[in-house]
PDB file of N, CA, C and O in Angstrom:
ATOM      1  N   MET A   1     -22.452  17.600  -4.982  1.00  0.00           N
ATOM      2  CA  MET A   1     -22.613  15.776  -5.183  1.00  0.00           C
ATOM      3  C   MET A   1     -23.807  15.663  -5.329  1.00  0.00           C
ATOM      4  O   MET A   1     -24.659  16.312  -4.723  1.00  0.00           O
ATOM      5  N   PRO A   2     -24.007  14.762  -6.213  1.00  0.00           N
ATOM      6  CA  PRO A   2     -25.676  14.063  -6.296  1.00  0.00           C
ATOM      7  C   PRO A   2     -25.844  13.229  -5.557  1.00  0.00           C
ATOM      8  O   PRO A   2     -27.012  13.094  -5.193  1.00  0.00           O
ATOM      9  N   PHE A   3     -24.808  12.274  -4.975  1.00  0.00           N
ATOM     10  CA  PHE A   3     -25.428  11.444  -3.460  1.00  0.00           C
ATOM     11  C   PHE A   3     -25.075  11.790  -2.041  1.00  0.00           C
ATOM     12  O   PHE A   3     -24.855  10.986  -1.136  1.00  0.00           O
ATOM     13  N   GLY A   4     -25.051  13.167  -1.973  1.00  0.00           N
ATOM     14  CA  GLY A   4     -24.623  13.870  -0.948  1.00  0.00           C
ATOM     15  C   GLY A   4     -26.348  13.800  -0.012  1.00  0.00           C
ATOM     16  O   GLY A   4     -26.388  13.888   1.215  1.00  0.00           O
ATOM     17  N   ASN A   5     -27.036  13.709  -0.477  1.00  0.00           N
ATOM     18  CA  ASN A   5     -28.465  13.773   0.207  1.00  0.00           C
ATOM     19  C   ASN A   5     -29.212  12.405  -0.184  1.00  0.00           C
ATOM     20  O   ASN A   5     -30.098  12.227  -1.020  1.00  0.00           O
ATOM     21  N   ILE A   6     -28.619  11.552   0.623  1.00  0.00           N
ATOM     22  CA  ILE A   6     -29.425  10.294   0.774  1.00  0.00           C
ATOM     23  C   ILE A   6     -29.816  10.238   2.248  1.00  0.00           C
ATOM     24  O   ILE A   6     -28.971  10.273   3.143  1.00  0.00           O
ATOM     25  N   GLY A   7     -31.164  10.146   2.470  1.00  0.00           N
ATOM     26  CA  GLY A   7     -31.805  10.100   3.652  1.00  0.00           C
ATOM     27  C   GLY A   7     -32.204   8.449   4.032  1.00  0.00           C
ATOM     28  O   GLY A   7     -32.113   7.451   3.316  1.00  0.00           O
ATOM     29  N   ILE A   8     -32.648   8.580   5.358  1.00  0.00           N
ATOM     30  CA  ILE A   8     -32.657   7.230   5.852  1.00  0.00           C
ATOM     31  C   ILE A   8     -33.760   6.416   4.715  1.00  0.00           C
ATOM     32  O   ILE A   8     -33.273   5.339   4.373  1.00  0.00           O
ATOM     33  N   GLY A   9     -35.093   6.689   4.080  1.00  0.00           N
ATOM     34  CA  GLY A   9     -35.459   6.449   2.847  1.00  0.00           C
ATOM     35  C   GLY A   9     -34.976   5.771   2.008  1.00  0.00           C
ATOM     36  O   GLY A   9     -35.325   4.662   1.603  1.00  0.00           O
ATOM     37  N   GLY A  10     -34.083   6.462   1.689  1.00  0.00           N
ATOM     38  CA  GLY A  10     -33.204   6.139   0.381  1.00  0.00           C
ATOM     39  C   GLY A  10     -32.363   4.830   0.909  1.00  0.00           C
ATOM     40  O   GLY A  10     -32.545   3.715   0.421  1.00  0.00           O
ATOM     41  N   LEU A  11     -31.520   5.064   1.851  1.00  0.00           N
ATOM     42  CA  LEU A  11     -30.601   4.355   2.206  1.00  0.00           C
ATOM     43  C   LEU A  11     -31.561   2.950   2.496  1.00  0.00           C
ATOM     44  O   LEU A  11     -30.901   1.983   2.117  1.00  0.00           O
ATOM     45  N   ILE A  12     -32.699   2.581   2.959  1.00  0.00           N
ATOM     46  CA  ILE A  12     -33.497   1.610   3.271  1.00  0.00           C
ATOM     47  C   ILE A  12     -33.783   0.886   1.651  1.00  0.00           C
ATOM     48  O   ILE A  12     -33.590  -0.266   1.261  1.00  0.00           O
ATOM     49  N   LEU A  13     -34.288   2.025   0.981  1.00  0.00           N
ATOM     50  CA  LEU A  13     -34.538   1.512  -0.539  1.00  0.00           C
ATOM     51  C   LEU A  13     -33.287   0.517  -1.337  1.00  0.00           C
ATOM     52  O   LEU A  13     -33.476  -0.522  -1.970  1.00  0.00           O
ATOM     53  N   ILE A  14     -31.901   1.262  -1.050  1.00  0.00           N
ATOM     54  CA  ILE A  14     -31.443   0.435  -1.398  1.00  0.00           C
ATOM     55  C   ILE A  14     -30.722  -0.553  -0.744  1.00  0.00           C
ATOM     56  O   ILE A  14     -29.943  -1.213  -1.432  1.00  0.00           O
ATOM     57  N   LEU A  15     -30.805  -0.764   0.297  1.00  0.00           N
ATOM     58  CA  LEU A  15     -30.878  -2.193   1.271  1.00  0.00           C
ATOM     59  C   LEU A  15     -31.615  -2.899   0.630  1.00  0.00           C
ATOM     60  O   LEU A  15     -31.039  -3.841   0.086  1.00  0.00           O
ATOM     61  N   VAL A  16     -32.834  -2.815   0.444  1.00  0.00           N
ATOM     62  CA  VAL A  16     -33.935  -3.908   0.070  1.00  0.00           C
ATOM     63  C   VAL A  16     -33.650  -4.196  -1.270  1.00  0.00           C
ATOM     64  O   VAL A  16     -33.830  -5.386  -1.532  1.00  0.00           O
ATOM     65  N   ILE A  17     -33.205  -3.401  -2.355  1.00  0.00           N
ATOM     66  CA  ILE A  17     -32.737  -3.919  -4.052  1.00  0.00           C
ATOM     67  C   ILE A  17     -31.425  -4.613  -3.652  1.00  0.00           C
ATOM     68  O   ILE A  17     -31.207  -5.627  -4.315  1.00  0.00           O
ATOM     69  N   ALA A  18     -30.376  -4.272  -2.606  1.00  0.00           N
ATOM     70  CA  ALA A  18     -29.484  -5.124  -2.705  1.00  0.00           C
ATOM     71  C   ALA A  18     -29.857  -6.429  -2.223  1.00  0.00           C
ATOM     72  O   ALA A  18     -29.392  -7.371  -2.865  1.00  0.00           O
ATOM     73  N   LEU A  19     -30.708  -6.736  -1.081  1.00  0.00           N
ATOM     74  CA  LEU A  19     -31.239  -8.048  -0.420  1.00  0.00           C
ATOM     75  C   LEU A  19     -31.836  -8.638  -1.584  1.00  0.00           C
ATOM     76  O   LEU A  19     -31.395  -9.756  -1.854  1.00  0.00           O
ATOM     77  N   ILE A  20     -32.934  -8.072  -2.527  1.00  0.00           N
ATOM     78  CA  ILE A  20     -33.341  -9.106  -3.512  1.00  0.00           C
ATOM     79  C   ILE A  20     -32.210  -9.134  -4.633  1.00  0.00           C
ATOM     80  O   ILE A  20     -32.117 -10.289  -5.047  1.00  0.00           O
ATOM     81  N   ILE A  21     -31.498  -8.452  -5.143  1.00  0.00           N
ATOM     82  CA  ILE A  21     -30.608  -8.903  -6.054  1.00  0.00           C
ATOM     83  C   ILE A  21     -29.717  -9.971  -5.611  1.00  0.00           C
ATOM     84  O   ILE A  21     -29.676 -11.091  -6.119  1.00  0.00           O
ATOM     85  N   PHE A  22     -28.876  -9.486  -4.461  1.00  0.00           N
ATOM     86  CA  PHE A  22     -27.968 -10.819  -3.901  1.00  0.00           C
ATOM     87  C   PHE A  22     -28.249 -11.792  -3.301  1.00  0.00           C
ATOM     88  O   PHE A  22     -27.524 -12.785  -3.353  1.00  0.00           O
ATOM     89  N   GLY A  23     -29.400 -11.756  -2.562  1.00  0.00           N
ATOM     90  CA  GLY A  23     -30.126 -12.824  -1.192  1.00  0.00           C
ATOM     91  C   GLY A  23     -29.433 -12.639  -0.448  1.00  0.00           C
ATOM     92  O   GLY A  23     -28.311 -12.134  -0.482  1.00  0.00           O
ATOM     93  N   PRO A  24     -30.431 -13.302   0.860  1.00  0.00           N
ATOM     94  CA  PRO A  24     -29.907 -12.932   2.018  1.00  0.00           C
ATOM     95  C   PRO A  24     -28.570 -13.742   1.967  1.00  0.00           C
ATOM     96  O   PRO A  24     -27.648 -13.060   2.416  1.00  0.00           O
ATOM     97  N   SER A  25     -28.206 -14.906   1.585  1.00  0.00           N
ATOM     98  CA  SER A  25     -27.143 -15.819   1.677  1.00  0.00           C
ATOM     99  C   SER A  25     -25.762 -14.795   1.382  1.00  0.00           C
ATOM    100  O   SER A  25     -24.885 -14.502   2.195  1.00  0.00           O
ATOM    101  N   LYS A  26     -25.854 -14.461   0.277  1.00  0.00           N
ATOM    102  CA  LYS A  26     -24.715 -13.571  -0.284  1.00  0.00           C
ATOM    103  C   LYS A  26     -24.156 -11.987   0.794  1.00  0.00           C
ATOM    104  O   LYS A  26     -23.010 -11.605   1.031  1.00  0.00           O
ATOM    105  N   LEU A  27     -25.465 -11.400   1.227  1.00  0.00           N
ATOM    106  CA  LEU A  27     -25.101  -9.975   1.380  1.00  0.00           C
ATOM    107  C   LEU A  27     -23.694 -10.318   2.890  1.00  0.00           C
ATOM    108  O   LEU A  27     -22.673  -9.633   2.940  1.00  0.00           O
ATOM    109  N   PRO A  28     -23.938 -11.264   3.756  1.00  0.00           N
ATOM    110  CA  PRO A  28     -22.822 -11.343   4.871  1.00  0.00           C
ATOM    111  C   PRO A  28     -21.814 -11.279   4.006  1.00  0.00           C
ATOM    112  O   PRO A  28     -21.243 -10.195   3.893  1.00  0.00           O
ATOM    113  N   GLU A  29     -21.390 -12.366   3.240  1.00  0.00           N
ATOM    114  CA  GLU A  29     -19.933 -12.356   2.172  1.00  0.00           C
ATOM    115  C   GLU A  29     -19.601 -10.833   1.357  1.00  0.00           C
ATOM    116  O   GLU A  29     -18.446 -10.482   1.117  1.00  0.00           O
ATOM    117  N   LEU A  30     -20.652 -10.118   1.032  1.00  0.00           N
ATOM    118  CA  LEU A  30     -20.133  -9.362   0.731  1.00  0.00           C
ATOM    119  C   LEU A  30     -19.980  -7.788   1.535  1.00  0.00           C
ATOM    120  O   LEU A  30     -19.588  -6.736   1.030  1.00  0.00           O
ATOM    121  N   GLY A  31     -20.272  -7.953   2.445  1.00  0.00           N
ATOM    122  CA  GLY A  31     -20.372  -7.431   3.507  1.00  0.00           C
ATOM    123  C   GLY A  31     -18.871  -6.998   3.869  1.00  0.00           C
ATOM    124  O   GLY A  31     -18.227  -5.949   3.879  1.00  0.00           O
ATOM    125  N   ARG A  32     -18.595  -8.682   4.233  1.00  0.00           N
ATOM    126  CA  ARG A  32     -17.043  -9.005   4.658  1.00  0.00           C
ATOM    127  C   ARG A  32     -16.073  -8.412   3.603  1.00  0.00           C
ATOM    128  O   ARG A  32     -15.144  -7.679   3.942  1.00  0.00           O
ATOM    129  N   ALA A  33     -16.321  -8.756   2.295  1.00  0.00           N
ATOM    130  CA  ALA A  33     -15.252  -8.639   1.627  1.00  0.00           C
ATOM    131  C   ALA A  33     -15.288  -6.721   1.383  1.00  0.00           C
ATOM    132  O   ALA A  33     -14.371  -6.145   0.797  1.00  0.00           O
ATOM    133  N   PHE A  34     -15.917  -6.341   1.677  1.00  0.00           N
ATOM    134  CA  PHE A  34     -15.982  -4.833   1.519  1.00  0.00           C
ATOM    135  C   PHE A  34     -15.864  -4.372   2.482  1.00  0.00           C
ATOM    136  O   PHE A  34     -16.081  -3.163   2.556  1.00  0.00           O
ATOM    137  N   GLY A  35     -15.478  -5.090   3.638  1.00  0.00           N
ATOM    138  CA  GLY A  35     -14.901  -4.577   4.895  1.00  0.00           C
ATOM    139  C   GLY A  35     -13.481  -4.393   5.206  1.00  0.00           C
ATOM    140  O   GLY A  35     -12.934  -3.448   5.776  1.00  0.00           O
ATOM    141  N   ARG A  36     -12.738  -6.013   4.485  1.00  0.00           N
ATOM    142  CA  ARG A  36     -11.627  -6.356   4.129  1.00  0.00           C
ATOM    143  C   ARG A  36     -10.935  -5.036   3.068  1.00  0.00           C
ATOM    144  O   ARG A  36     -10.029  -4.329   3.509  1.00  0.00           O
ATOM    145  N   THR A  37     -11.332  -4.892   2.060  1.00  0.00           N
ATOM    146  CA  THR A  37     -11.278  -4.078   1.228  1.00  0.00           C
ATOM    147  C   THR A  37     -10.945  -2.438   1.750  1.00  0.00           C
ATOM    148  O   THR A  37     -10.082  -1.699   1.276  1.00  0.00           O
ATOM    149  N   LEU A  38     -11.924  -2.120   2.890  1.00  0.00           N
ATOM    150  CA  LEU A  38     -11.826  -0.906   3.074  1.00  0.00           C
ATOM    151  C   LEU A  38     -10.311  -0.880   4.117  1.00  0.00           C
ATOM    152  O   LEU A  38      -9.417  -0.034   4.069  1.00  0.00           O
ATOM    153  N   SER A  39     -10.391  -2.035   4.981  1.00  0.00           N
ATOM    154  CA  SER A  39      -9.456  -2.037   6.063  1.00  0.00           C
ATOM    155  C   SER A  39      -7.559  -2.276   5.134  1.00  0.00           C
ATOM    156  O   SER A  39      -6.383  -2.138   5.471  1.00  0.00           O
ATOM    157  N   GLU A  40      -8.108  -2.571   4.241  1.00  0.00           N
ATOM    158  CA  GLU A  40      -6.616  -2.726   3.314  1.00  0.00           C
ATOM    159  C   GLU A  40      -6.070  -1.584   2.546  1.00  0.00           C
ATOM    160  O   GLU A  40      -4.868  -1.441   2.325  1.00  0.00           O
ATOM    161  N   PHE A  41      -7.187  -0.616   2.069  1.00  0.00           N
ATOM    162  CA  PHE A  41      -6.669   0.431   2.150  1.00  0.00           C
ATOM    163  C   PHE A  41      -6.364   1.436   2.779  1.00  0.00           C
ATOM    164  O   PHE A  41      -5.450   2.194   2.453  1.00  0.00           O
ATOM    165  N   LYS A  42      -7.286   1.604   4.026  1.00  0.00           N
ATOM    166  CA  LYS A  42      -6.728   2.511   4.736  1.00  0.00           C
ATOM    167  C   LYS A  42      -5.147   2.135   5.306  1.00  0.00           C
ATOM    168  O   LYS A  42      -4.342   3.066   5.321  1.00  0.00           O
ATOM    169  N   SER A  43      -4.613   0.534   5.859  1.00  0.00           N
ATOM    170  CA  SER A  43      -3.551   0.186   6.242  1.00  0.00           C
ATOM    171  C   SER A  43      -2.402   0.809   5.047  1.00  0.00           C
ATOM    172  O   SER A  43      -1.302   1.241   5.390  1.00  0.00           O
ATOM    173  N   ALA A  44      -2.879   0.767   3.581  1.00  0.00           N
ATOM    174  CA  ALA A  44      -1.894   0.904   2.519  1.00  0.00           C
ATOM    175  C   ALA A  44      -1.579   2.582   2.470  1.00  0.00           C
ATOM    176  O   ALA A  44      -0.493   3.022   2.093  1.00  0.00           O
ATOM    177  N   THR A  45      -2.840   3.534   2.963  1.00  0.00           N
ATOM    178  CA  THR A  45      -2.706   5.032   3.429  1.00  0.00           C
ATOM    179  C   THR A  45      -1.945   5.222   4.281  1.00  0.00           C
ATOM    180  O   THR A  45      -1.007   6.014   4.192  1.00  0.00           O
ATOM    181  N   ARG A  46      -2.179   4.613   5.144  1.00  0.00           N
ATOM    182  CA  ARG A  46      -1.413   4.460   6.565  1.00  0.00           C
ATOM    183  C   ARG A  46       0.214   4.661   6.207  1.00  0.00           C
ATOM    184  O   ARG A  46       0.898   5.634   6.523  1.00  0.00           O
ATOM    185  N   GLY A  47       0.653   3.451   5.448  1.00  0.00           N
ATOM    186  CA  GLY A  47       1.954   2.883   5.064  1.00  0.00           C
ATOM    187  C   GLY A  47       2.686   4.364   4.241  1.00  0.00           C
ATOM    188  O   GLY A  47       3.745   4.939   4.489  1.00  0.00           O
ATOM    189  N   MET A  48       1.669   4.645   3.236  1.00  0.00           N
ATOM    190  CA  MET A  48       2.388   5.723   2.531  1.00  0.00           C
ATOM    191  C   MET A  48       2.854   6.869   3.479  1.00  0.00           C
ATOM    192  O   MET A  48       4.013   7.280   3.536  1.00  0.00           O
ATOM    193  N   ILE A  49       1.699   7.382   4.292  1.00  0.00           N
ATOM    194  CA  ILE A  49       2.184   8.527   5.122  1.00  0.00           C
ATOM    195  C   ILE A  49       3.258   8.403   5.905  1.00  0.00           C
ATOM    196  O   ILE A  49       4.017   9.328   6.197  1.00  0.00           O
ATOM    197  N   ASP A  50       3.375   6.992   6.351  1.00  0.00           N
ATOM    198  CA  ASP A  50       4.304   6.840   7.474  1.00  0.00           C
ATOM    199  C   ASP A  50       5.489   6.584   6.500  1.00  0.00           C
ATOM    200  O   ASP A  50       6.603   6.586   7.025  1.00  0.00           O
ATOM    201  N   GLY A  51       5.429   6.394   5.347  1.00  0.00           N
ATOM    202  CA  GLY A  51       6.770   6.255   4.461  1.00  0.00           C
ATOM    203  C   GLY A  51       7.179   7.427   4.325  1.00  0.00           C
ATOM    204  O   GLY A  51       8.398   7.581   4.394  1.00  0.00           O
ATOM    205  N   ASP A  52       6.266   8.695   4.076  1.00  0.00           N
ATOM    206  CA  ASP A  52       6.685   9.914   3.873  1.00  0.00           C
ATOM    207  C   ASP A  52       7.480  10.547   4.824  1.00  0.00           C
ATOM    208  O   ASP A  52       8.448  11.284   4.638  1.00  0.00           O
ATOM    209  N   LYS A  53       6.842  10.091   6.119  1.00  0.00           N
ATOM    210  CA  LYS A  53       7.579  10.344   7.484  1.00  0.00           C
ATOM    211  C   LYS A  53       8.812  10.001   7.545  1.00  0.00           C
ATOM    212  O   LYS A  53       9.621  10.863   7.889  1.00  0.00           O
ATOM    213  N   ASP A  54       9.205   8.856   7.275  1.00  0.00           N
ATOM    214  CA  ASP A  54      10.429   7.943   7.359  1.00  0.00           C
ATOM    215  C   ASP A  54      11.490   8.697   6.761  1.00  0.00           C
ATOM    216  O   ASP A  54      12.555   9.054   7.264  1.00  0.00           O
ATOM    217  N   ASP A  55      10.781   8.989   4.970  1.00  0.00           N
ATOM    218  CA  ASP A  55      11.771   9.404   4.039  1.00  0.00           C
ATOM    219  C   ASP A  55      12.229  11.113   4.577  1.00  0.00           C
ATOM    220  O   ASP A  55      13.337  11.645   4.520  1.00  0.00           O
ATOM    221  N   LYS A  56      10.926  11.670   5.092  1.00  0.00           N
ATOM    222  CA  LYS A  56      11.699  12.752   5.654  1.00  0.00           C
ATOM    223  C   LYS A  56      12.827  12.961   6.556  1.00  0.00           C
ATOM    224  O   LYS A  56      13.819  13.656   6.337  1.00  0.00           O
ATOM    225  N   ASP A  57      12.428  11.955   8.086  1.00  0.00           N
ATOM    226  CA  ASP A  57      13.683  11.288   8.863  1.00  0.00           C
ATOM    227  C   ASP A  57      15.056  11.161   8.112  1.00  0.00           C
ATOM    228  O   ASP A  57      16.042  11.859   8.346  1.00  0.00           O
ATOM    229  N   LYS A  58      14.983  10.316   7.320  1.00  0.00           N
ATOM    230  CA  LYS A  58      16.185   9.731   6.641  1.00  0.00           C
ATOM    231  C   LYS A  58      16.911  10.918   5.948  1.00  0.00           C
ATOM    232  O   LYS A  58      18.130  10.863   5.787  1.00  0.00           O
ATOM    233  N   ALA A  59      16.054  12.184   5.460  1.00  0.00           N
ATOM    234  CA  ALA A  59      16.730  13.109   4.575  1.00  0.00           C
ATOM    235  C   ALA A  59      17.269  14.209   5.662  1.00  0.00           C
ATOM    236  O   ALA A  59      18.224  14.915   5.336  1.00  0.00           O
ATOM    237  N   GLU A  60      16.677  14.358   6.929  1.00  0.00           N
ATOM    238  CA  GLU A  60      17.313  15.272   7.794  1.00  0.00           C
ATOM    239  C   GLU A  60      18.542  14.660   8.002  1.00  0.00           C
ATOM    240  O   GLU A  60      19.504  15.385   7.749  1.00  0.00           O
ATOM    241  N   THR A  61      18.827  13.377   8.447  1.00  0.00           N
ATOM    242  CA  THR A  61      20.425  12.769   8.892  1.00  0.00           C
ATOM    243  C   THR A  61      20.972  12.565   7.735  1.00  0.00           C
ATOM    244  O   THR A  61      20.536  11.931   6.774  1.00  0.00           O
ATOM    245  N   PRO A  62      22.173  13.259   7.900  1.00  0.00           N
ATOM    246  CA  PRO A  62      23.118  13.179   6.889  1.00  0.00           C
ATOM    247  C   PRO A  62      24.121  11.547   6.705  1.00  0.00           C
ATOM    248  O   PRO A  62      24.661  11.014   7.675  1.00  0.00           O
ATOM    249  N   GLU A  63      24.168  11.147   5.699  1.00  0.00           N
ATOM    250  CA  GLU A  63      24.920  10.138   5.916  1.00  0.00           C
ATOM    251  C   GLU A  63      26.409  10.487   5.087  1.00  0.00           C
ATOM    252  O   GLU A  63      26.641  11.251   4.150  1.00  0.00           O
ATOM    253  N   PRO A  64      27.253   9.607   5.844  1.00  0.00           N
ATOM    254  CA  PRO A  64      28.750   9.596   5.695  1.00  0.00           C
ATOM    255  C   PRO A  64      28.833   9.846   4.341  1.00  0.00           C
ATOM    256  O   PRO A  64      28.015   9.284   3.613  1.00  0.00           O
ATOM    257  N   PRO A  65      29.801  10.702   3.780  1.00  0.00           N
ATOM    258  CA  PRO A  65      30.323  10.134   2.218  1.00  0.00           C
ATOM    259  C   PRO A  65      31.250   9.107   1.942  1.00  0.00           C
ATOM    260  O   PRO A  65      32.402   8.989   2.359  1.00  0.00           O
ATOM    261  N   ALA A  66      30.607   8.385   1.191  1.00  0.00           N
ATOM    262  CA  ALA A  66      31.181   7.226   0.310  1.00  0.00           C
ATOM    263  C   ALA A  66      32.390   7.408  -0.171  1.00  0.00           C
ATOM    264  O   ALA A  66      32.577   8.415  -0.854  1.00  0.00           O
ATOM    265  N   ASN A  67      33.439   6.525   0.058  1.00  0.00           N
ATOM    266  CA  ASN A  67      34.764   6.732  -0.453  1.00  0.00           C
ATOM    267  C   ASN A  67      35.180   6.668  -1.652  1.00  0.00           C
ATOM    268  O   ASN A  67      35.830   5.656  -1.916  1.00  0.00           O
ATOM    269  N   SER A  68      34.982   7.609  -2.692  1.00  0.00           N
ATOM    270  CA  SER A  68      34.970   7.640  -4.138  1.00  0.00           C
ATOM    271  C   SER A  68      36.113   7.242  -5.033  1.00  0.00           C
ATOM    272  O   SER A  68      36.281   7.018  -6.232  1.00  0.00           O
ATOM    273  N   GLU A  69      37.035   7.253  -3.600  1.00  0.00           N
ATOM    274  CA  GLU A  69      38.631   7.035  -4.522  1.00  0.00           C
ATOM    275  C   GLU A  69      39.200   5.353  -3.860  1.00  0.00           C
ATOM    276  O   GLU A  69      39.777   5.064  -2.813  1.00  0.00           O
ATOM    277  N   GLN A  70      38.770   4.594  -4.899  1.00  0.00           N
ATOM    278  CA  GLN A  70      39.130   3.283  -4.605  1.00  0.00           C
ATOM    279  C   GLN A  70      40.318   2.971  -5.383  1.00  0.00           C
ATOM    280  O   GLN A  70      40.515   3.432  -6.508  1.00  0.00           O
ATOM    281  N   LYS A  71      41.067   2.225  -4.807  1.00  0.00           N
ATOM    282  CA  LYS A  71      42.348   1.901  -5.614  1.00  0.00           C
ATOM    283  C   LYS A  71      42.443   0.713  -6.286  1.00  0.00           C
ATOM    284  O   LYS A  71      42.835  -0.161  -5.513  1.00  0.00           O
ATOM    285  N   PRO A  72      42.285   0.376  -7.206  1.00  0.00           N
ATOM    286  CA  PRO A  72      42.442  -0.524  -8.217  1.00  0.00           C
ATOM    287  C   PRO A  72      43.592  -1.980  -7.441  1.00  0.00           C
ATOM    288  O   PRO A  72      44.707  -1.883  -6.928  1.00  0.00           O
ATOM    289  N   ARG A  73      42.792  -3.100  -7.645  1.00  0.00           N
ATOM    290  CA  ARG A  73      43.676  -3.879  -7.092  1.00  0.00           C
ATOM    291  C   ARG A  73      44.183  -4.734  -8.276  1.00  0.00           C
ATOM    292  O   ARG A  73      43.472  -5.204  -9.164  1.00  0.00           O
ATOM    293  N   LEU A  74      45.246  -4.837  -8.178  1.00  0.00           N
ATOM    294  CA  LEU A  74      46.079  -6.092  -8.876  1.00  0.00           C
ATOM    295  C   LEU A  74      46.503  -7.428  -8.415  1.00  0.00           C
ATOM    296  O   LEU A  74      46.980  -7.745  -7.326  1.00  0.00           O
ATOM    297  N   THR A  75      46.242  -8.144  -9.442  1.00  0.00           N
ATOM    298  CA  THR A  75      46.657  -9.757  -9.023  1.00  0.00           C
ATOM    299  C   THR A  75      47.520 -10.086  -9.913  1.00  0.00           C
ATOM    300  O   THR A  75      47.432  -9.772 -11.100  1.00  0.00           O
ATOM    301  N   ALA A  76      48.580 -10.860  -9.325  1.00  0.00           N
ATOM    302  CA  ALA A  76      49.540 -11.739 -10.051  1.00  0.00           C
ATOM    303  C   ALA A  76      49.393 -12.712 -11.161  1.00  0.00           C
ATOM    304  O   ALA A  76      49.110 -13.808 -10.677  1.00  0.00           O
ATOM    305  N   VAL A  77      49.449 -12.743 -12.097  1.00  0.00           N
ATOM    306  CA  VAL A  77      48.984 -13.883 -13.061  1.00  0.00           C
ATOM    307  C   VAL A  77      50.669 -14.960 -12.974  1.00  0.00           C
ATOM    308  O   VAL A  77      51.715 -14.329 -13.131  1.00  0.00           O
ATOM    309  N   GLU A  78      50.739 -16.178 -12.779  1.00  0.00           N
ATOM    310  CA  GLU A  78      51.587 -16.920 -13.218  1.00  0.00           C
ATOM    311  C   GLU A  78      51.528 -17.589 -14.433  1.00  0.00           C
ATOM    312  O   GLU A  78      50.538 -18.283 -14.661  1.00  0.00           O
ATOM    313  N   SER A  79      52.621 -17.479 -15.438  1.00  0.00           N
ATOM    314  CA  SER A  79      52.647 -18.036 -16.620  1.00  0.00           C
ATOM    315  C   SER A  79      53.263 -19.477 -16.517  1.00  0.00           C
ATOM    316  O   SER A  79      54.339 -19.640 -15.943  1.00  0.00           O
ATOM    317  N   ASN A  80      52.547 -20.555 -17.097  1.00  0.00           N
ATOM    318  CA  ASN A  80      53.304 -22.087 -17.322  1.00  0.00           C
ATOM    319  C   ASN A  80      54.234 -22.017 -18.437  1.00  0.00           C
ATOM    320  O   ASN A  80      53.708 -22.698 -19.318  1.00  0.00           O
ATOM    321  N   LYS A  81      55.227 -21.602 -18.825  1.00  0.00           N
ATOM    322  CA  LYS A  81      55.533 -21.718 -20.463  1.00  0.00           C
ATOM    323  C   LYS A  81      56.640 -22.689 -19.881  1.00  0.00           C
ATOM    324  O   LYS A  81      57.104 -22.616 -18.742  1.00  0.00           O
ATOM    325  N   GLY A  82      56.948 -23.510 -20.749  1.00  0.00           N
ATOM    326  CA  GLY A  82      58.138 -24.768 -20.670  1.00  0.00           C
ATOM    327  C   GLY A  82      58.962 -25.282 -21.402  1.00  0.00           C
ATOM    328  O   GLY A  82      59.670 -26.200 -20.986  1.00  0.00           O
TER     329      GLY A  82
END
Protein backbone atom coordinates (compact mmCIF):
# COMPACT_ATOMS: atom_id res chain seq x y z
CA MET A 1 0.00 0.00 0.00
CA PRO A 2 1.59 3.30 -0.99
CA PHE A 3 -0.15 5.33 1.75
CA GLY A 4 0.47 2.86 4.56
CA ASN A 5 3.58 4.60 5.89
CA ILE A 6 2.33 8.14 6.50
CA GLY A 7 3.97 9.39 9.65
CA ILE A 8 3.28 12.35 11.90
CA GLY A 9 5.19 14.71 9.62
CA GLY A 10 3.23 13.63 6.56
CA LEU A 11 -0.06 13.99 8.39
CA ILE A 12 0.83 17.51 9.53
CA LEU A 13 1.83 18.42 5.99
CA ILE A 14 -1.52 17.16 4.63
CA LEU A 15 -3.43 19.15 7.27
CA VAL A 16 -1.48 22.34 6.49
CA ILE A 17 -2.15 21.94 2.76
CA ALA A 18 -5.86 21.36 3.46
CA LEU A 19 -5.92 24.48 5.65
CA ILE A 20 -4.33 26.53 2.87
CA ILE A 21 -6.67 25.19 0.18
CA PHE A 22 -10.00 25.28 2.03
CA GLY A 23 -9.38 27.94 4.66
CA PRO A 24 -10.15 27.86 8.36
CA SER A 25 -13.89 28.48 7.92
CA LYS A 26 -14.50 25.51 5.61
CA LEU A 27 -12.51 22.86 7.49
CA PRO A 28 -15.11 22.29 10.27
CA GLU A 29 -17.85 21.92 7.64
CA LEU A 30 -15.76 19.43 5.70
CA GLY A 31 -15.02 17.48 8.88
CA ARG A 32 -18.72 17.29 9.77
CA ALA A 33 -19.64 16.15 6.26
CA PHE A 34 -16.92 13.51 6.34
CA GLY A 35 -18.10 12.29 9.76
CA ARG A 36 -21.72 12.05 8.58
CA THR A 37 -20.65 10.13 5.52
CA LEU A 38 -18.68 7.64 7.61
CA SER A 39 -21.55 7.14 10.07
CA GLU A 40 -24.06 6.58 7.24
CA PHE A 41 -21.72 4.07 5.63
CA LYS A 42 -21.24 2.29 8.95
CA SER A 43 -25.00 2.07 9.61
CA ALA A 44 -25.64 0.85 6.06
CA THR A 45 -23.07 -1.93 6.38
CA ARG A 46 -24.54 -2.92 9.75
CA GLY A 47 -27.97 -2.99 8.14
CA MET A 48 -26.70 -5.27 5.41
CA ILE A 49 -25.09 -7.60 7.95
CA ASP A 50 -28.19 -7.62 10.16
CA GLY A 51 -30.35 -8.17 7.08
CA ASP A 52 -28.31 -11.25 6.21
CA LYS A 53 -28.82 -12.58 9.73
CA ASP A 54 -32.57 -11.97 9.48
CA ASP A 55 -32.69 -13.79 6.14
CA LYS A 56 -30.89 -16.79 7.68
CA ASP A 57 -33.36 -16.82 10.60
CA LYS A 58 -36.30 -16.73 8.20
CA ALA A 59 -34.81 -19.55 6.14
CA GLU A 60 -34.51 -21.75 9.22
CA THR A 61 -38.18 -21.38 10.23
CA PRO A 62 -40.42 -23.17 7.72
CA GLU A 63 -43.47 -21.33 6.48
CA PRO A 64 -46.81 -23.15 6.28
CA PRO A 65 -47.58 -24.30 2.74
CA ALA A 66 -49.94 -22.10 0.81
CA ASN A 67 -53.23 -23.58 -0.32
CA SER A 68 -52.58 -24.00 -4.03
CA GLU A 69 -55.96 -25.58 -4.77
CA GLN A 70 -58.35 -22.68 -4.90
CA LYS A 71 -61.89 -23.31 -6.05
CA PRO A 72 -63.15 -20.94 -8.71
CA ARG A 73 -65.98 -18.71 -7.64
CA LEU A 74 -69.02 -18.59 -9.84
CA THR A 75 -71.40 -15.69 -9.71
CA ALA A 76 -74.94 -15.64 -10.99
CA VAL A 77 -75.78 -13.19 -13.75
CA GLU A 78 -79.36 -12.13 -14.29
CA SER A 79 -80.54 -11.20 -17.72
CA ASN A 80 -83.33 -8.66 -18.22
CA LYS A 81 -84.88 -9.75 -21.48
CA GLY A 82 -88.31 -8.28 -21.93
